[in-house]
N, C-alpha and C positions, 0 to 999 in steps of 0.2 A: 504493500500500500504506500502510495506516495504521500509525503508530508509537504505542507505548504510553507513557503518562506514568510512566516508570520501568520498566526492563526486567524487573523481578521480577513484573510483572503480566502474566499470559498472556492476559487478556481485555481487549478494548477497551470503554471505557465512554463514553457520551455524557453528560458531566456539565457543570455550571457552575462547580464549585469543586474545586480540588485543592491539597493541602498536601504538601510534601516537606521533610524536615529532619533534624536530629540534636539530641540533648540530652546532658546530662552522664552519663546512664546508658548511652548508646550510642556515644559518641565522646569521646576525651580532650580536655582543654582545649587542648592543642597543635593537634590536628586541627581543632577548632572555630575557633581563631584564624586558621589558614591558610584554611579554608573561608570564613569571614566576609569576609576581605580579597578573595579571588578572586570570591566571589559578588557582593559589593557592586560590584566593578568590572564584572562581566559584566552585571548588571542596569542599572546606570547607562549603560553603553556600548551596550546594546541586544542584546548577544550572547545573553543569557538568553531574550529574546523570540523570537529566531530558533530557539533550541533547543527551547523548550517550546511555542512558537506560542500564547502566552497573549495575552489582550486587555489585562490589567492584572496587575501583580505588586506584592505588599507584602512587605517584609523585616521579620519580627518577630525582634528580637534582644534577648535578656535575658542575665543572667549565666550561665544554664544551658541555653539553647537557641538555635538558629538555624533559622528556618523560613521557607520561601518560600510565601506564600499567593497562589494564582493564579486569576483568572477565565479559564476555558477557553472556546474556541469551542463553540457548541452543536452543531455538526455533527460533533464528535468527532475532528476532524483535529488533535489535539494531539501534541506531540513527546515526546522522551525526557527523563528527569530529569537535570539538571546535576549531581546528587549521585551519579550512577551509579558513579563510581570511589571514592566515600567509604564505607568500611566502617561499618556500623551505621546507615545512613540508613533512614528509614521513609517510607511513602507513604500518604496518605489521599485518598480520592476521594468526591465526592458527599456523601451523608448522613454518612458516616464523617468526612469532612473538617470538616463543620460541627460535629458533636459534639465533635471534637477541639479545634477553635478555641474553643468555649464552655468546655470543660473547662480549657484553658490559661488563659483569661481569668479564670476563677473561682478559680484557684489550686489546683485539684485535682491538677495535675501538678507542683506546686512542692515543693521540699524542706521549706519552711516552709508548711504547708497554709493556703490562703485568704489569703496575703499580698496586701495591697491594691495594691502597686506594679505587679503584673503586668497589671492591667486598664489602667493608664495606659500601660504599654509596648506593649500590643496596640493601644490606640486611637491612639497617636502613632507607630506604625510608618510608615516611609517607603513611599510608594506611587508606582509608576511606571506609565506606559502611556498608552493612549488616553484622552482627556479624559473622555468620558461614563462609560466603564467604570471609570476611576480614581475617579470620584465615587461610583459604586455600591460599589466595594470599600472606600472610606473609610467609607461609611455602614455597611457590614457589620461593619467593625472596631469602630466605635462601638457598634453593636448588641451585639456580643459582649462588649464591656467593660461595658455596662449590665447584661447578664445576670449577669456576674461580681459586680458590686456588689449586685445584687438578692439573689443567693445569700448573700452575707456579711451583708446586712441581715436576711434571714429567719432565718439561723442565729444571729445576734447573737454572732458570734465575737469575742473580744477582739483588739485591735490587736496584730499580731505580724508581723515581717518578718525578712528575712535580716540586716538591720542591727541590730535589737533583739536577735536571737539571738546575733550576733557580740559585742555588748556584754556579754551574759551570759557568753559563753564566755571572753572576754578577762579579765573580772573575776575569774575563778577563778585567774588567775596573779598577781593584784595584792593589795596590802595598803594600809593607810592611808599616805598620803604618796607613793604611786606616781605617776610622771609618764607620761602617755599622749599620744602625738602622733597626731592625725587628719589625714590628707592628703586634701584635698578639702572641698567645702562644699555638696554636694548633699543630697538627701533621705536617701541611705544613710548619709552621715557624721552627719547630724543624729540619725538613729535610734540609731546607735552611741553618740553622746554622751549622749542621754537615757537609754539603757539603763545606761550606766556611772554616771550620776548617781543612778540609782535602786537601785544595787547595795548601798548602805549603807556604802560605803567612802569615805574622804576622799581623793579622787583629784584630782590637778592635771591639768586638760585643756589641751592646746595644739592649735591648728588651723593647719595650713600651707595657705594659700589665696591665690587671686589677687584676692579681694574685699577692699575696703578696710574694710568693716564686716560683721559677722555678726549676724543676728537669729534666734538659735537658741532662746532661752528655755530655756537649760539651766544657768543660774547663771553664775558667773564662768568665763571661758575666755580663755586667752592667745592672741591672734591674731598670727600671724607671716606676713608677706607674702613671696612668692617672691623678691623682689629684696632682702630684708633677712634673709638666713639667719642672720646673727650674732645676731639676737634669740632664736634657739633656745637660746642659752647653751651652757655646756660640761658640764652635768650629765648629758646623755644621757637616754634614755627607757627605762622598764620595758616599754613596749608601743608598737607602731606599727601603725596600721590605715590602709591606703590604699584610698580609694574615689573616685578621681579619674579623669577622662577623659584619656587620653594617657599616655605613659610618663614616669616620673620619671627624670631624667638621672642617670647614674652618679655624678657629682660631688656632686649634691644628696643622693643616697642615702647616700653615704659620710659626708657632713656630718651627716646625721640620726642615723646609728648609731654615730658616733664618740663616745668618752668613756665609753660604757657598753654592755655587751652586753644587748640587750633580752631579756626573758623570752619574749616572743612577738611575732611579726610576721605580720599577716594582710593579704593582698592580695584585696580584694573586687572589684577592677576586672575587667572583661572588654571587650577584651583586657587581659591582665595589665599593670599599671603598674610593677611592680617586677621587676627581673631576678633570677630565682631563684638563679642562680649567684653573685650578689653577696650574697644574703640568707641562704641556708641555713646557711652556716658562721659567720655573724656574729650569730646569735641562738640562743636556746634551743629555740624551736619556730617553724617556718614553716608557714603554711597558705595555700593559694589558695582561690578561691571554691568549687571542687569538694570540697576537704577539709572545708570548713565544711558543705557540703550533706550529705556523708556522715555527719557527726556529728549534724546536725539530723534526718536521717531516723530515727535511732535514738531520738531524744527526743520526736518528735512522731508522733502517730497520728491518723488520721481515724476518728472513731467510726462505727458502723453507722448511727446516726441521721443524722449529718452527710452521709454518703455517700448515703443514701436520699433525703434532702431535695434535695441538690444534683443528683442524677441525675434526679429528678422535674422540677425546674425546667428543667434542660437539655433533657429530652425534649420538654416543651411548647414551649420556645423554638425547638427545631429545626424543628418543624412550622410555626410562625409564620414563621420565617426563610426556610424553603424557599419558602413561598408568596410572601413579599415579594420574595425574590431572583429567582424565576422571572418575576414580574410586571415587575420593573425591567429584567431582561435581555431579556424578550420585546419590550419597547418599543424598546430599542436595536437588537435583531436585526431587527425589522420595518423600521425606518428604513434600516438597512444593506442589507437585501434590496431594498427599493424603489429605493434609490439605484443599486444594482448593476444591477437590471433596466432602470432608466431609461437608464443609460449604455450598456447593450447595445442597447437599442431605438434610441437616437440614432445609434449607429455603424451599425446595420443599415439604417436608413432613409437615412442619408447615402450608404451604399454603393449602395443601390438608386437613389437620385436621380442619382448620378454615372453609373450604367449607362444610365439613361434619357436623360440629357443626351448621352451618347456615341452614342446611336442617333439623335440629331438632333431629339428632341422639344423643344418650347418650354420655356424656363426657368420662365416664370410658372406654367404648368400643372403642371410637375414639382414645383415648390416647394409649390404649393397642395396637391396630392395627398399629398406627403411629410408636410407638417404635419398634415393631417387624420388620416392613418394613425398618426402619432406620438402625437397627442393622444388618439386612441381607445385605443391600446395602453397609454399611461400611466394613463389613467383606469381601464381594465379591471384592470391589475395592482394599482393602489391599492385598488380595490374588493375584489378577491379577497383581498388580504392583510388588509384590515380585517375581512372576513367570517370569516377563518380564526382570529381571536382570539375566544374565547367571551366572553359577557357577564360571566361570573364571574371572568375574568382568569386562568383555569387554562390556561396555555399548553401543558401536557402533553397536553390534549385536542386542541389545535390540530394536533398532529403527525399526527393521523389524516387530515387533509386534505392533498391533493396540493400545495396551496399553503401549508400551515401551516408553522410553525417547528418544527424537530425539536429539541425541548428535553426531554431525559429525565434526571431526577435519579436516578441509579443508586447503590445502596450500593456503595462501593468496598471491596475487600479490603485489610486492613491487614497490613503487615509491620513488625514492631518487635522 
């Protein structure tokens, strides 16, 4: 009996691509943090492969979403969703999955529309699974990212990100002479710093970092290393923005907020780097990455023209990508099928030879006949499988042949 890729789908689909996930609109940040930890462990340990029966899996993790992108077996024998106990999860299959992946990579699904970082996060997602299939999945993620960048270039949208918007948001709480501490030294922290510098206010910027030197090109910034917290001084900070990987220890956090009650503390990290129970009562306003997204959604709107252009590019890219994906997968499936048939033929001929030897026939004659039959069978299977692939590479036509590959790209129904 076949199992569905997500129990909410009543129909079975023979597809090459499936996506299951949650985002900030469908699941709380607490739920996503737990899910990310469990899913990372399940994929790295192989449990997710046994559940989904996927050839290869990629984990796409951003501030606002966790998605598992899977290459599924073409015969349709894929399993259930590991998200099935998670409220608010969604499933995309086949064409719908590819459209969703391209929409995410372009920033259409982001709180700050067309943010450029999302394409990098999709392209650099961790990929697990069988070697050849993993290579195909990595190429697919790179293709999705290139489509996202192409859309931004066509629309010529100004550079904007969650970091730049956070800088604008924080600056509303500040005045000339305000002290701001940035925790972290990645691209998000850099965007926050540049946005604060362009606010028109005379702000003193501090960066708590593990790097010895920063090359941010944001004017003067006081650099404080993690092992020299005394350099923070005793004046405290008017605002704190954390965009670092990993949690900030409680004693470090207390050291950061002592001396002055910050007007605003923003945690842009996912998973969260600051303990909310320590921060909420110690500052005027506390926001996590979902709170920032909620505000961003009210300030940014995708125009009808932008949406029309983006959807048009995505539609064309979907057709090209489906053809490319089916060609790549067909090659892997053909090799897989030939190897499987070869192994079966060898076992069968070996069993036949052992039976003949048991009847007292001469070893030399038995071996010669077995090798002749085996060579003929392997050559026949190889020829039939090659004939099953049309010259134009459209493997969906090959499924009509009894020896063809059953690869059907079906549009999946979406639940979100």
